[in-house]
C-alpha positions as CSV (number, residue, x, y, z in Angstrom):
1,X,105.4,81.1,154.0
2,X,102.4,82.5,152.1
3,X,104.2,85.7,151.4
4,X,107.2,83.7,150.0
5,X,104.8,81.8,147.7
6,X,103.3,85.0,146.4
7,X,106.7,86.4,145.6
8,X,107.7,83.2,143.7
9,X,104.4,83.2,141.8
10,X,104.9,86.9,140.9
11,X,108.4,86.1,139.5
12,X,106.9,83.3,137.5
13,X,104.3,85.6,136.0
14,X,107.0,88.1,135.1
15,X,109.1,85.4,133.5
16,X,106.1,84.3,131.4
17,X,105.3,87.8,130.1
18,X,106.1,87.9,126.4
19,X,108.4,90.6,125.2
20,X,106.9,93.5,123.3
21,X,107.4,92.8,119.6
22,X,108.6,95.6,117.4
23,X,109.0,96.1,113.6
24,X,111.3,98.5,111.8
25,X,111.6,100.2,108.5
26,X,115.2,99.9,107.2
27,X,114.3,101.2,103.8
28,X,113.1,104.7,104.6
29,X,115.7,107.3,105.5
30,X,114.8,110.4,107.5
31,X,117.0,112.3,105.0
32,X,115.3,113.8,102.0
33,X,117.0,113.4,98.6
34,X,117.7,116.0,96.0
35,X,116.5,114.7,92.7
36,X,117.0,115.7,89.1
37,X,113.5,115.8,87.6
38,X,112.7,113.7,84.6
39,X,110.2,114.6,81.9
40,X,107.3,112.6,83.3
41,X,107.8,114.0,86.9
42,X,105.6,116.7,88.5
43,X,107.1,119.7,90.3
44,X,105.0,120.6,93.3
45,X,105.1,123.6,95.6
46,X,104.3,122.8,99.2
47,X,104.0,125.3,102.1
48,X,102.5,123.4,105.0
49,X,104.5,122.3,108.0
50,X,102.5,119.1,108.4
51,X,105.7,117.1,107.5
52,X,108.1,119.3,109.4
53,X,110.6,117.3,111.5
54,X,112.7,120.3,112.5
55,X,114.2,121.4,109.2
56,X,111.1,122.8,107.4
57,X,111.0,119.3,105.8
58,X,109.2,119.2,102.5
59,X,108.5,122.9,102.5
60,X,109.4,124.0,99.0
61,X,109.9,127.7,100.0
62,X,112.7,126.7,102.4
63,X,114.3,124.1,100.0
64,X,113.0,123.7,96.5
65,X,110.0,122.2,94.6
66,X,109.1,118.7,95.3
67,X,109.6,116.0,92.7
68,X,106.6,113.7,92.4
69,X,106.6,110.6,90.3
70,X,103.1,109.9,89.0
71,X,104.1,106.5,87.6
72,X,105.3,105.0,90.9
73,X,102.3,102.9,91.8
74,X,104.1,100.4,93.9
75,X,103.4,101.8,97.4
76,X,105.6,100.8,100.3
77,X,105.6,101.7,103.9
78,X,107.5,104.9,104.5
79,X,106.6,106.4,101.0
80,X,105.5,110.0,101.1
81,X,102.6,110.4,98.7
82,X,100.9,113.4,97.0
83,X,97.1,113.0,96.9
84,X,93.7,114.6,96.6
85,X,92.4,115.4,100.0
86,X,89.0,114.0,100.8
87,X,86.2,116.5,100.1
88,X,84.7,115.8,103.6
89,X,87.9,117.3,105.2
90,X,87.9,120.3,103.0
91,X,84.2,120.9,103.8
92,X,85.1,120.8,107.5
93,X,88.1,123.1,107.0
94,X,88.1,125.1,103.7
95,X,91.7,126.1,104.4
96,X,93.0,122.6,103.9
97,X,94.8,122.3,100.5
98,X,93.0,120.2,97.9
99,X,96.3,118.4,97.3
100,X,98.1,117.0,100.3
101,X,101.1,115.1,101.5
102,X,101.1,112.0,103.8
103,X,103.4,109.1,104.6
104,X,102.2,105.5,104.0
105,X,102.2,103.7,107.3
106,X,99.6,100.9,106.9
107,X,99.2,98.6,103.9
108,X,96.5,96.3,102.7
109,X,95.4,93.7,105.2
110,X,97.3,95.3,108.1
111,X,95.8,96.5,111.4
112,X,97.0,100.0,112.5
113,X,96.5,101.4,115.9
114,X,98.1,104.1,118.1
115,X,98.7,103.7,121.8
116,X,100.3,106.3,124.0
117,X,101.6,108.2,121.0
118,X,103.2,105.1,119.3
119,X,102.1,103.4,116.1
120,X,101.4,99.7,116.1
121,X,101.2,97.5,113.0
122,X,99.5,94.1,113.6
123,X,100.2,94.8,117.3
124,X,103.9,95.3,116.8
125,X,105.3,98.7,117.6
126,X,106.6,100.5,114.6
127,X,110.1,101.5,115.7
128,X,111.1,104.2,113.2
129,X,111.4,108.0,113.0
130,X,107.8,108.4,111.8
131,X,106.3,105.9,114.2
132,X,105.5,108.1,117.1
133,X,104.0,111.5,118.0
134,X,106.6,114.3,117.7
135,X,106.7,118.1,117.6
136,X,109.0,119.2,114.7
137,X,111.0,116.0,115.1
138,X,111.3,116.0,118.9
139,X,109.9,113.2,121.0
140,X,108.1,113.9,124.3
141,X,111.2,113.6,126.4
142,X,113.3,115.7,124.0
143,X,110.6,118.4,123.7
144,X,110.0,118.9,127.4
145,X,113.7,118.8,128.1
146,X,114.2,122.0,126.2
147,X,110.7,123.6,126.2
148,X,110.0,126.8,128.1
149,X,106.8,125.8,129.9
150,X,106.0,129.4,130.7
151,X,105.5,130.1,127.0
152,X,103.2,127.1,126.4
153,X,99.5,128.1,126.8
154,X,98.2,124.5,127.2
155,X,100.9,122.2,128.7
156,X,98.3,119.5,129.4
157,X,97.1,119.6,125.8
158,X,100.7,119.1,124.6
159,X,101.2,116.2,127.0
160,X,97.9,114.7,125.8
161,X,99.1,115.0,122.2
162,X,102.2,113.0,122.9
163,X,99.9,110.3,124.3
164,X,97.7,110.3,121.2
165,X,95.3,107.2,121.0
166,X,93.5,105.7,118.0
167,X,91.5,102.5,117.9
168,X,92.6,99.7,115.6
169,X,91.8,100.1,111.9
170,X,92.1,97.4,109.3
171,X,93.5,98.6,106.0
172,X,91.1,97.5,103.3
173,X,91.8,96.5,99.7
174,X,92.5,99.5,97.5
175,X,93.4,101.8,100.4
176,X,96.4,102.8,102.6
177,X,96.7,104.3,106.0
178,X,98.7,107.6,105.9
179,X,100.1,109.9,108.6
180,X,101.8,113.2,108.4
181,X,105.2,113.4,110.2
182,X,104.1,116.2,112.4
183,X,100.8,114.9,113.7
184,X,100.2,118.2,115.6
185,X,100.0,120.2,112.4
186,X,98.4,118.1,109.8
187,X,95.4,116.1,108.6
188,X,95.7,112.4,107.9
189,X,94.1,108.9,108.4
190,X,93.6,109.6,112.1
191,X,91.1,112.2,111.0
192,X,89.5,110.8,107.8
193,X,90.2,107.1,107.9
194,X,91.7,105.1,105.1
195,X,92.9,106.8,101.9
196,X,91.7,105.3,98.6
197,X,94.7,104.5,96.5
198,X,92.9,106.1,93.5
199,X,93.3,109.5,95.1
200,X,97.1,109.3,95.1
201,X,98.7,111.4,92.4
202,X,102.2,110.1,92.9
203,X,105.1,109.4,95.2
204,X,107.4,112.3,96.4
205,X,111.0,111.4,95.5
206,X,112.6,114.5,97.1
207,X,113.6,118.1,96.5
208,X,114.3,119.2,92.9
209,X,118.0,119.9,92.2
């Protein structure tokens, strides 16, 4: 009888457990546009693979120069921005470019955290292509399905990367939270915290036609 009551109580608890809430970004496409530059646009060379999702994404040598709009000051989630890297990061690693790319993930007033390699905004999981840890666009499952483990020096390190953790951070007035698309290869708000909006030089519109 006691065992039956425990089973029923357990089922009641399961039934009362709230479903995990998610949020999406229907406005940001993983495809990168080709854009005809206008007079006020900047053309930028970019050689880092910090934004690479498997097609040398945003690498100007592999595609063409990046078109940056310095007048686009209405920042939205998913925007890729061109900004002045924080001096503190350059001091730690002089090889980091003074101008950098990052994707806006957290906006003013929001709380951003990372759990088991997934981004959460206000405790809702960000269900989009840039909302989780990937290696050149591959999720953990996709990566290990095709990876040759004998050629990976630190398998445990890779597994730990896919389970990246970051404590909650509240985005303050005048700042945004930015992430590179390839967390493994870049520097972003996981490292230096919130990015002051005043450091942003413009929004990346795509590759130059």
